[in-house]
N, C-alpha and C positions, 0 to 999 in steps of 0.2 A: 179639183185644184185650180186655182186662178193663176193667170200669168200676170206678173207685175213688170213694170218698166222702171228703169232708173237712168238718169242722164249722166253723161260724162262729167258735166260741171258739178253735179251732186257728189259723185265719187271723188272728184278732186278736192271738194270742200270738206268731205267727211273722213278722208283717210290720209295717212302720212306717206311720204316718199319711201319706196321700197317695201311697202306693206302688201300682204296677200289679201285680196278682197274676196271673201267667200259668202255664200248665202247665210251661214251661221253668224258671221260678223255683222251682216246687214240686219239680221234679226236682233242680235244682241244690242246693236246701237239704236234699236227701235225705228229703223228706216223702213223695214218691212214687218208685217205681222207674222206671228209664229206659223200660221197655216200655209204660208207661201212655199211652193216647192219648185216653181218654174219662173225664171225671170230673164228679161232681155235688156241689154244695154243699148241705149240710143244716143246719138250725138245731141248735145245740148249744153254747150259751154266748153271752154278750153281745158286741156289737161296740162299741168305744169310739173307733175310728179311722175316718176317711173314706178308703176305698181303692176302687180300681176292680178288680173281680174278673171275670176272663174264665173262663168254664166252659161245659160243654155243657148242663148243667141246674142249676136252682136250685129248692129247695122254696119254696113261697110264704112260709113263715116266715123262711127264710134271706134271701130277697129283701127282706122287710120290715125285718129288723134291720140289714142292710147299708145300705139306703136311709135308714132313720131316723137312722143315724149320719153321714149326709151322703155316703155312698158311692154307687157306681154298679155295676150289674151289666151284663155284656156276654155274650150268648149266642154261643158259637162253633160 
């Protein structure tokens, strides 16, 4: 299984305020291919919405911008 990364800016652009962001949703939106099972969120752009992000790993900067926007991170 490959590890994919996604930036905080991409999450902000692709999801709505209050949404739960899961691997299944990332695959459904064609952001990740179906075979992905492991992914990491990295800082790369501001977050202006409060969402709950489920991921295997988060960089400390990504965690900070998600939480500063009122969001939550959940390690899976």
